[in-house]
matplotlib code that plots the C-alpha trace (Angstrom):
import matplotlib.pyplot as plt

x = [95.8, 93.0, 94.0, 93.8, 90.4, 89.1, 90.3, 88.4, 85.2, 85.3, 83.6, 82.1, 82.7, 81.2, 84.4, 85.7, 89.0, 91.8, 93.9, 93.8, 95.5, 92.9, 90.0, 86.6, 85.8, 89.1, 88.6, 90.7, 89.1, 86.8, 89.7, 91.9, 88.9, 88.4, 92.1, 92.5, 89.4, 90.8, 94.2, 95.9, 97.3, 98.1, 99.6, 103.1, 102.9, 100.4, 97.2, 98.7, 98.5, 100.7, 98.6, 100.9, 104.1, 105.6, 104.8, 107.8, 108.0, 108.2, 105.0, 103.1, 104.4, 103.2, 99.8, 99.4, 100.5, 98.1, 95.2, 96.1, 96.0, 93.5, 92.5, 95.3, 95.2, 98.8, 97.5, 95.8, 95.3, 92.5, 92.5, 89.3, 89.5, 89.0, 92.2]
y = [19.4, 19.0, 15.4, 14.4, 16.2, 14.3, 11.0, 11.9, 12.2, 16.0, 16.9, 20.3, 21.8, 24.8, 26.4, 29.9, 29.7, 31.9, 32.2, 35.7, 34.5, 31.9, 33.4, 32.1, 31.4, 29.5, 26.0, 24.7, 26.8, 24.1, 21.6, 24.1, 24.9, 21.2, 20.6, 23.4, 22.2, 18.7, 20.1, 18.7, 22.1, 25.1, 27.4, 28.7, 31.9, 33.7, 33.8, 32.7, 29.4, 30.4, 28.6, 29.7, 28.3, 24.9, 22.2, 20.3, 16.5, 17.1, 19.1, 16.5, 13.7, 15.7, 16.3, 12.6, 11.6, 14.0, 12.8, 9.1, 9.4, 6.6, 6.0, 3.6, 4.7, 3.6, 0.0, 0.9, 4.2, 4.3, 7.5, 8.8, 8.8, 12.6, 13.5]
z = [78.2, 75.7, 75.0, 78.6, 78.9, 75.9, 77.4, 80.5, 78.4, 77.9, 81.2, 81.7, 85.2, 87.0, 88.1, 87.9, 86.0, 87.4, 84.3, 82.8, 79.5, 78.6, 76.7, 77.7, 74.0, 73.3, 72.0, 74.9, 77.6, 79.0, 79.1, 81.1, 83.4, 84.1, 84.6, 87.0, 88.9, 89.1, 90.2, 87.2, 86.2, 88.2, 85.6, 85.1, 87.2, 89.3, 87.2, 83.9, 82.0, 79.0, 76.4, 73.5, 75.0, 74.2, 76.7, 78.0, 78.5, 82.2, 82.2, 80.1, 82.5, 85.5, 84.0, 83.1, 86.6, 88.3, 86.1, 86.7, 90.5, 91.4, 87.8, 86.7, 83.1, 82.7, 82.2, 79.0, 77.3, 74.8, 72.7, 71.1, 67.2, 67.1, 68.9]

ax = plt.figure().add_subplot(projection="3d")
ax.plot(x, y, z, "-o")
ax.set_aspect("equal")
plt.show()
């Protein structure tokens, strides 16, 4: 998720995150908050994101698809050097 967030420009959002397993001070917390606000992720179960679990190809594809809606990033992805 953090990679997609960085591609989006690392936006900061004013959104109350619902995930109880994402610490507010985690280095990926803002990325998860943004992704939930943008409806890119919805978690794995009620109120959980499972940040320590392995992400499947299907989950990554779904996140990219949801991010891409209307953005057409599939034409050319430019990754920041600090990924």
